[in-house]
C-alpha positions as CSV (number, residue, x, y, z in Angstrom):
1,M,7.3,-25.5,10.8
2,P,7.4,-25.8,7.0
3,L,4.1,-26.0,5.2
4,D,3.2,-28.9,2.8
5,W,2.7,-27.5,-0.7
6,T,2.9,-30.8,-2.4
7,C,-0.9,-31.4,-2.8
8,K,-1.5,-33.0,-6.2
9,E,-5.3,-32.6,-6.2
10,E,-6.9,-30.7,-9.1
11,P,-8.0,-27.3,-7.9
12,Q,-11.5,-26.9,-6.6
13,L,-12.7,-23.4,-6.5
14,M,-15.3,-24.5,-3.8
15,N,-12.4,-25.1,-1.4
16,R,-12.9,-23.5,2.0
17,I,-11.0,-20.3,1.9
18,I,-10.6,-17.7,4.6
19,F,-9.9,-14.1,3.5
20,A,-8.2,-11.6,5.8
21,G,-7.8,-7.9,4.9
22,T,-8.8,-4.5,6.0
23,P,-8.3,-1.4,3.7
24,D,-9.4,-0.6,0.1
25,F,-6.4,-2.4,-1.3
26,A,-7.7,-5.6,0.3
27,A,-11.3,-5.0,-0.7
28,V,-10.3,-4.9,-4.3
29,H,-8.9,-8.5,-3.9
30,L,-12.0,-9.7,-2.1
31,Q,-14.2,-8.3,-4.8
32,A,-12.1,-10.0,-7.5
33,L,-12.5,-13.4,-5.7
34,L,-16.3,-12.9,-5.4
35,D,-16.5,-11.9,-9.1
36,A,-14.7,-15.1,-10.0
37,G,-17.2,-17.1,-7.9
38,I,-14.8,-17.8,-5.1
39,V,-16.7,-17.2,-1.9
40,P,-14.7,-17.2,1.4
41,C,-16.1,-19.3,4.3
42,A,-15.2,-16.4,6.6
43,V,-13.7,-12.9,6.4
44,Y,-11.4,-11.5,9.0
45,T,-10.8,-7.8,9.2
46,Q,-9.7,-5.1,11.8
47,P,-12.4,-3.9,14.3
48,D,-14.3,-0.8,13.5
49,R,-12.2,2.3,14.1
50,P,-13.1,6.0,14.8
51,A,-13.1,8.0,11.6
52,G,-14.0,11.5,10.4
53,R,-14.4,14.7,12.4
54,G,-17.1,13.0,14.5
55,H,-14.8,10.1,15.3
56,K,-17.7,7.8,14.5
57,L,-16.9,4.1,14.6
58,T,-16.6,3.0,11.0
59,P,-16.2,-0.5,9.5
60,S,-13.3,-1.3,7.3
61,P,-13.8,-1.4,3.5
62,V,-13.4,-5.2,3.6
63,K,-16.1,-5.5,6.3
64,T,-18.5,-3.3,4.4
65,L,-18.0,-5.4,1.2
66,A,-18.2,-8.7,3.0
67,L,-21.5,-7.7,4.7
68,E,-22.9,-6.6,1.4
69,H,-22.4,-10.1,0.2
70,G,-23.7,-11.8,3.3
71,L,-20.3,-13.2,4.3
72,E,-19.4,-14.2,7.9
73,V,-17.2,-11.4,9.3
74,R,-14.9,-11.8,12.3
75,T,-13.1,-8.8,13.9
76,P,-10.7,-10.1,16.6
77,L,-8.5,-7.4,18.2
78,N,-5.6,-9.9,18.0
79,F,-4.9,-13.6,18.3
80,K,-3.6,-13.6,21.8
81,D,-6.9,-15.2,23.0
82,P,-6.6,-19.0,22.6
83,A,-10.3,-19.0,21.8
84,E,-9.7,-16.8,18.7
85,V,-7.0,-19.1,17.5
86,Q,-9.2,-22.1,18.0
87,A,-12.1,-20.4,16.2
88,F,-9.8,-19.8,13.2
89,A,-8.7,-23.5,13.2
90,D,-12.3,-24.7,13.6
91,L,-13.1,-23.3,10.2
92,K,-11.1,-26.2,8.8
93,A,-10.1,-24.1,5.8
94,D,-8.0,-25.3,2.9
95,L,-6.2,-21.9,2.5
96,A,-6.1,-18.5,4.1
97,I,-5.6,-15.5,1.8
98,V,-4.2,-12.4,3.6
99,V,-4.1,-9.0,2.0
100,A,-3.1,-5.9,4.1
101,Y,-4.8,-7.3,7.2
102,G,-2.8,-5.2,9.6
103,L,-2.1,-8.0,12.1
104,L,0.8,-10.4,12.2
105,L,-0.6,-13.9,12.4
106,P,1.0,-16.3,14.9
107,E,2.0,-19.7,13.6
108,A,-0.9,-21.4,15.2
109,V,-3.1,-19.3,13.0
110,F,-1.3,-19.1,9.6
111,A,-0.5,-22.8,9.7
112,A,-4.0,-23.9,10.6
113,P,-5.5,-24.2,7.1
114,R,-4.6,-27.4,5.2
115,L,-2.4,-25.5,2.7
116,G,-1.4,-22.8,5.2
117,S,-1.7,-19.1,4.4
118,I,-0.6,-16.9,1.6
119,N,-0.2,-13.1,1.4
120,V,-0.5,-10.7,-1.5
121,H,2.2,-8.0,-0.9
122,G,2.5,-4.7,-2.8
123,S,6.2,-5.0,-3.8
124,L,8.7,-7.2,-5.6
125,L,10.0,-9.1,-2.6
126,P,12.4,-9.2,-0.9
127,R,12.6,-5.5,-1.7
128,W,10.3,-3.4,0.4
129,R,9.1,-5.7,3.1
130,G,6.9,-4.0,5.7
131,A,4.2,-1.5,6.1
132,A,4.7,1.0,3.2
133,P,6.1,-0.8,0.2
134,I,4.2,1.3,-2.4
135,Q,5.3,4.6,-1.0
136,R,8.9,3.5,-0.4
137,A,9.3,2.3,-4.0
138,L,8.3,5.8,-5.2
139,L,10.4,7.7,-2.6
140,S,13.4,5.7,-3.6
141,G,13.0,6.3,-7.3
142,D,12.5,2.7,-8.3
143,A,11.8,2.2,-12.0
144,Q,9.6,-0.9,-11.4
145,T,7.4,-2.4,-8.7
146,G,4.8,-5.1,-8.5
147,V,3.1,-7.6,-6.3
148,T,4.3,-10.8,-4.8
149,I,2.2,-13.7,-3.6
150,M,4.1,-15.6,-0.8
151,Q,3.6,-18.2,1.8
152,I,3.1,-16.7,5.2
153,A,5.9,-17.7,7.7
154,A,7.3,-16.4,11.0
155,G,8.8,-13.0,10.4
156,L,7.7,-9.9,8.5
157,D,7.1,-10.7,4.8
158,T,9.9,-13.3,4.9
159,G,8.0,-16.3,3.5
160,D,8.8,-18.2,0.3
161,M,7.5,-16.6,-2.9
162,L,5.0,-18.3,-5.1
163,C,4.6,-15.8,-7.9
164,S,4.9,-12.2,-8.8
165,S,3.8,-9.6,-11.4
166,V,5.8,-6.6,-12.4
167,I,4.8,-3.1,-13.7
168,D,6.8,0.0,-14.6
169,I,6.4,3.1,-12.4
170,A,5.2,5.9,-14.6
171,P,6.8,9.4,-14.3
172,E,3.4,10.8,-13.2
173,D,2.6,8.1,-10.7
174,T,1.9,9.0,-7.1
175,A,1.4,6.7,-4.1
176,G,-2.4,7.0,-4.8
177,T,-2.3,6.1,-8.5
178,L,0.3,3.3,-7.8
179,F,-1.9,2.0,-5.0
180,D,-4.8,1.6,-7.5
181,K,-2.6,-0.1,-10.1
182,L,-1.1,-2.6,-7.7
183,A,-4.5,-3.4,-6.2
184,A,-5.8,-4.3,-9.6
185,L,-2.6,-6.2,-10.5
186,G,-2.6,-8.1,-7.2
187,A,-6.3,-9.1,-7.6
188,R,-5.8,-10.3,-11.1
189,T,-2.7,-12.2,-10.2
190,L,-4.4,-13.8,-7.2
191,V,-7.4,-15.0,-9.2
192,D,-5.3,-16.2,-12.1
193,R,-2.9,-18.2,-10.0
194,L,-5.2,-19.5,-7.3
195,P,-6.0,-22.7,-9.1
196,E,-2.3,-23.6,-9.3
197,I,-1.8,-22.7,-5.7
198,L,-4.6,-24.9,-4.5
199,A,-3.3,-27.7,-6.7
200,G,0.2,-27.4,-5.3
201,R,1.6,-26.8,-8.8
202,I,3.8,-23.9,-7.9
203,T,7.3,-24.5,-6.4
204,P,8.0,-21.9,-3.7
205,V,11.2,-19.9,-4.0
206,K,13.1,-18.6,-1.0
207,Q,13.8,-14.9,-0.7
208,D,17.3,-13.7,-1.0
209,E,18.0,-12.1,2.4
210,A,20.9,-10.2,1.0
211,Q,18.5,-8.2,-1.1
212,A,15.9,-7.5,1.6
213,V,14.9,-3.9,2.2
214,Y,12.5,-2.7,4.9
215,A,9.6,-0.3,4.1
216,K,9.0,1.4,7.3
217,K,5.7,3.0,8.1
218,L,5.2,6.6,6.9
219,S,5.4,9.5,9.3
220,K,4.3,13.1,9.1
221,A,7.9,13.9,10.1
222,E,8.8,13.0,6.5
223,S,6.6,15.7,5.0
224,P,8.6,18.9,5.1
225,L,10.5,19.7,1.8
226,D,14.1,20.5,2.4
227,P,15.6,22.7,-0.4
228,A,19.1,21.6,0.7
229,R,18.2,18.4,-1.2
230,S,18.0,18.1,-5.0
231,A,14.8,19.0,-6.9
232,A,14.7,15.4,-8.2
233,D,14.6,14.1,-4.7
234,L,11.9,16.5,-3.6
235,S,9.8,15.6,-6.7
236,L,10.0,11.9,-5.5
237,Q,9.0,13.0,-2.0
238,V,5.9,14.8,-3.3
239,R,4.8,11.8,-5.4
240,G,5.6,9.2,-2.7
241,L,3.7,11.1,0.1
242,N,0.6,11.9,-2.1
243,P,-2.1,11.5,-0.8
244,W,-0.9,10.9,2.8
245,P,0.7,12.4,4.7
246,A,1.6,14.8,1.8
247,A,4.8,16.8,1.4
248,T,4.7,20.2,3.0
249,L,6.3,23.6,2.4
250,A,6.1,26.9,4.3
251,V,4.8,29.6,2.0
252,G,4.4,33.0,3.5
253,G,3.9,31.5,7.0
254,M,1.4,29.0,5.7
255,N,2.3,25.3,6.0
256,C,1.0,24.2,2.6
257,K,0.5,20.6,1.4
258,I,2.2,19.9,-1.9
259,F,0.4,17.4,-4.2
260,K,2.1,17.9,-7.6
261,A,5.6,19.1,-8.5
262,R,8.4,18.3,-10.9
263,A,12.1,18.9,-11.1
264,L,13.5,21.5,-13.5
265,P,17.2,21.9,-14.4
266,E,17.2,25.7,-14.1
267,S,18.4,27.7,-11.1
268,I,16.6,30.7,-9.7
269,G,18.9,31.5,-6.7
270,A,20.1,30.1,-3.4
271,P,18.4,27.0,-2.0
272,G,15.1,28.0,-0.4
273,T,14.4,30.9,-2.8
274,L,10.7,31.1,-3.8
275,R,9.4,32.7,-7.0
276,A,6.3,32.3,-9.1
277,D,5.5,32.5,-12.8
278,K,2.7,31.3,-15.1
279,R,3.7,27.7,-14.5
280,G,3.4,27.7,-10.8
281,I,5.6,28.3,-7.7
282,L,9.3,27.7,-8.1
283,L,11.5,26.5,-5.2
284,S,15.2,26.7,-5.6
285,C,17.0,23.5,-4.5
286,A,20.6,22.4,-4.0
287,D,20.5,21.0,-7.5
288,G,17.8,22.5,-9.8
289,T,14.4,23.9,-9.1
290,L,11.2,22.3,-8.0
291,L,8.1,23.5,-9.9
292,I,5.1,23.3,-7.6
293,E,1.9,22.8,-9.7
294,S,-0.7,21.9,-7.1
295,L,-1.0,22.7,-3.4
296,Q,-3.3,23.2,-0.5
297,A,-3.2,26.0,2.1
298,P,-4.4,25.3,5.6
299,G,-8.2,25.3,5.8
300,K,-8.5,25.5,2.0
301,K,-9.1,23.1,-0.8
302,P,-6.3,21.9,-3.1
303,C,-5.7,24.4,-6.0
304,D,-3.5,25.2,-8.9
305,A,-0.3,26.7,-7.7
306,A,-0.2,29.4,-10.4
307,A,-3.6,30.6,-9.2
308,F,-2.5,30.5,-5.6
309,A,0.6,32.6,-6.5
310,R,-1.6,35.2,-8.3
311,A,-3.9,35.5,-5.3
312,H,-0.8,35.9,-3.0
313,A,1.4,38.0,-5.4
314,A,3.0,39.9,-2.5
315,L,4.7,36.7,-1.3
316,F,6.6,36.3,-4.5
317,S,7.5,39.9,-5.4
C-alpha cells in the first residue's frame, strides 16, 4: 500500500527512529546519526556470523557500534516469524532507516512505522539496484555515482526516490575507496535531509523503470583477467573487484591477485604475452597492454609488481 508522506509537522529529532544495517557502510551512517544527537530506539542487524580462520562468531560492525552506545540491538534471522513482525511494530516508531541491512523487509515491517521506512542506497537509482551497486558502477566504467535515499516498497530497490547526492568517480578509485566515499556521502545526506523527511517536505519521485539496471552480487568467477578483452576493460575489472574478490592472473603457475593496474596504448605481442620492466608486469591484451603495478602471490602479502618481477626474473625472460 502507498505510504503517507504528507505529514506537516515540524521535524522533531527526538522522533522514535529504528535503524537497520549490518556492515561498515551502515555503521558509518549510524555513527553520523549518533553524532547529530539522533539516537535510535532500536537497532536491527544481522546475527553474529563466523569470521576469520577460527570461524569465531563475530558481531556485525553495526552491532558493535550500537552496543558501545548502549542501544537496544535486535538480530532476527528473518521476519518470517509473526512474533518478530509484531515486535517491530510494537516499537511504534515514526520512521525506520535501513542501510545495507541484508534482509528484504516484508510490507508488514517496512510499513509499520508512522512514516514508513527509507533506505540509503549506494547508487544513483534506478541505475544499479541490488547487491553490488558500488562495484558495478566501477566495472561498467561509469563516470559518476552517488547515493539515493528512497522509500522502501515491495520489490528490490524500487521505491520512490526522496533525494540523491552525486560524486565523480576518480580514475584511481577502487571499490574500496569508492565505498568509503559513498558511506561518508550517504551519512551526510541522511543527516542533512532527515528533518525534511520527518516533516514530509520532500515530494517522492517515481523511478524510471526503463532506466533500471540490476547490480548482481559479486562472484569469484568474475576474478580471472582475460587478455582477449581490452586493457581498458581489464583495468576496470581490477578496480571494481578491489578489495574483494580481487582480479586474478596466472603468473608462472601462481594464481596471483591483482590490486592495481592501468591500461597502456602500447602493444607487446599477442594477447596473453607477459613481460616485465621497471614499471611492473605487462600483460598484452586484445587492445593495448595492462600494466600491473601491485599483486599478491598465494600465501604472500601484496607487493610491488616490479619487485615481484625482479624476484622471479626467469618467468619474464
